[in-house]
N, C-alpha and C positions, 0 to 999 in steps of 0.2 A: 617595440612598439607593439602596444596591444591591438589585437586584429577580431577578435570576436567580439561583437555588440552585444548585449541583451538589453533589451526594454522590459523594467517592470514595473506592471500598473500595481497602485494602491489607492487607498481612499488619501483625501487630503488632510486627514487628522495631522495632529502635530505627531501623536501618537503611531500611526498608521508609519508619518514618514519615519518617524527614529525605526521601527521596526524592518521598512522596508530597505533603510540605512543599513541594519545591521546583517542582514541577506547579503545587499550588496558588500558590504568589507569581506565578507565570510568569504564568497565569490572570487572575489579579486587576491584574499591572502592564499587560495589554495591551486589558482592558477594566474599568474601575473601577467598571462597574455590574453586575459578576460577583461570586456571593461562592460560598464552596467550604465544605465540611465533610467531614471526613476522620473515614469508618465501620472500625473493626479487623474485619476479619474472620481467625478461625480458619482455617488448611487443614490438609489429613491432610499437609504436606509439612513443618508447623512441628511437628508431634505425633511423624514418625518422625524431625526431623534430628538427634537427641541419640542414637538407639540405635542399636545395633549394625550393623544392617543399612543406615541410611538407608535415601533415598529412591531408588524404585526407576525411578519414571517423571518427566518433568518435570509431568504433568500436575498430578500431586498438589500443587505450587506454588497453581495456579489457579484449581481445579475450583470451588470452592465459593466464588470472587470472581465465578468465570462466573456461575453459579449465579444469586448475589445482583444480577449484574446482569442478567439475564433475567427474573427476577422483578421488576424494578424499582427494587430496592432500594437501588441507588446509582446513579449515570447515568454512570461511567468508573471505571475501574480504576487504577492506576499499578505496573508490573512494571518488572522487571530484566530486561530484554529477554532475556538467559542463561540465563532460568529459564525461557521461554516455549517448550512444543511448537509444532509444529506442526500439529499437529491441534487448533485452536483450537473455541469452541463456533458452530454455525451461526448468520448473522444478527447475529455480532459483525464489529469490523474493530480492525485493529492500525494505530496510529501512531506511531514514534519520533520524541519530541520533545528538544528541547534539544539544547546540542552534548555528544559525547559527550566525557564524561572518560575520563582516560589508562585504554589499554586491556590495559596491561601488568600483571600476576603481582609482586608484590614478597615481598623476604625479610627477617624478623624474626631475629636470632639473638642468645643470650646473653654473647657476647664481648665486649668492652670497646671496640676499636676501632669508631668510626662512621663512620668517612671515607667521604667519595663516590667515592671514586677507586677503592675496593678492589673486585675485581671481584665478581660473586655466587658463581659456584659455587668457584673455588679459595679463597674465604674460610671455606665449610664446611671446616671441621678433616676430616681423614680418619677416613672410619667412621663420622662424626656420625648421629645418629637424628633427622631430619626429619619434621617434620608436614605434611599436609595433608589436607583431604578430599575430593581431585579426583583422577579415574585418569588424567585427563589428566594431573596437574599429577606425579603420581606417576610415570607413563612418560617423562615428558621427563628428568625426575631421573634417573632410573637410566638411561637412554639416555647421558645423558651423565656419569655419576658411578655406575658399579659396586658401588663403596663407600660408598655411602651406605648407610644403612637407613632406610625411607621408612614410615613407621606412620599409620594414618589419624587423624584430630582431626575430629569433627562438631558442631552447633551455628549461632549466628548467632554475629556476629563478635566482640563482647564477652564470650560463650561460649569463644570456644578460645581466645582472647587469654588469659583468665584459667585457660584447662587449662595452657596452653602455659609460664607464668609458675610454676606451682605445681607443673609435671614438674621433676624431677631427672634423669628419660631425654633426654627433648626437647631439645636444643640450636636449633633452627631449626625457624621457621614460615614456611610459605609460603601468601600469601593475595590477592586480588584487590586490587591500589591503589586502584581505586575508591570501594572499600567503606567503606575508612581514611579516604580524605579527604572523602568526605561526611557520613563519622563526626568530622570533623577531630583525625583522630589523628595525622596525616601524621608528627608526633616521633617516633613509635613506626617508622616503617620504617629499615630500615639500607642498600637500596637497591634498584632495578629490574632485572627480569631480561630483558635485550634479547629479540626475537624470534628472532634466532638460538639463544638458549639455552632460551626455554620460548616459544612462540606460545600467544596466549589462546584463550581458549572463545569460540564464537562468540558475536558482538554483547554481550562483555564490554563494562561503561563506560557501555552504553546504556538507557535508560530508554525505555519503552513505556507509551501507553496507550491501553487496550480500551475501544470502546464500542458500542453498539448500531448497529448500519447504519444505521438508517432514523432516528437521530438526527442529523439536517442541522445544527439550528441548533449543537449543541455541536461538530459535524465542523468547521465554517468555525472558530471557535473554538479548535480545538484544533491545524488545522494552519496558525495565525500560528505554532507554536511551534516549527515543524519546522525544524531547520539541514540546506540541502542535501546537504551533505558526508557529515553523520550519517546521512541516508535512505538514500544510495548504499550505503554502507558495509554498513548493517543490511542492504539487499536482495539484495547479494552474499552477505554470509556464510551468510543465511538462507537462500538458492538452494542455495549449494555445500552445505549440513547436508541439503536435501529430496534432490539428487540421489544423496548417499554415502549416506542411510539412518541417519545417525547419530543417537544417542540420549544420555540425561545418563551413561551408563555407558562411553561410548566414547572409545577416549584420542585425540582428534581436538583438533589447534589449526588455526585458520586468523583469517587478518587482511588486511581490504582499506583499502588507506590511498589517500591522493588526494592528488598533488603533482604541480603544473603542468599540471593540466587533466587527469592522467591515472590513471585507478587500476591499483593492484596489489595482487594476490590472494597471500598467501602459503598453503598449506595444507600439514600434516604430519599423519599418521596413524600408529601405532604400536603395537606389539602390548602387551599391559598388564603384561609385563616391562620394556618399553624395547629390547628387541635385536632388534627389527624394525623399521626408520623409514625413511618411504616421505615424500618431499617433495616439492613443486611449486608454482614462481613461475609466475604468467598475467597 
């Protein structure tokens, strides 16, 4: 019988619950004596994500979860790494777990042709209205295609999909591919943007566990879920954002990749309208 029960805190969206379940199953697979319970925590970000202004600070996605962690109401939390700010709660530690899901953004369109060989950006007809909740995606779309009308579309993934389908004006939607894959919605994807077209957000596709720093027994369990390549890419991308001082409203894309034992980092910083673009490969 399992005798170690750990409570996992997470937001209540369908995607957040799927991600918490992934970590829960991985912990159980690593140690059959360990059991988990998932606790849903409403965050400020959840309350703000659907309104006109949207989330102003990444801390709004995790503050209430961190409080529950420090109060001992949960033992660990599971986050999308791209939603976690640099200033985490004192006394806690972050660990990237499992292998990174595909980090790239994807596009959905109402056009009938779903050929995988159709390039992404030419596939949007001239003057198309394309929706995204991200300033980073908006700036990169406008940098590549000045003719596009890029409009905000907020909410969790199912909400954005429903709004997109119901709209007569919006002909394209840009989202993170990892979220659709984890929700079992890969069939909705018409194509993936390359890094040359749209660089992803820092740590996109990576899952993070946050726990109390002094919980050594749980730390040992979680460390066994670490994928080395994912860990190094997470650390490199997060360090880049720390040096740059970027936040969730910055039009910044960064991607670290490991090939042949070497890491390559590509970074892109844009003005909000996409007219200015600075790029560097390291």
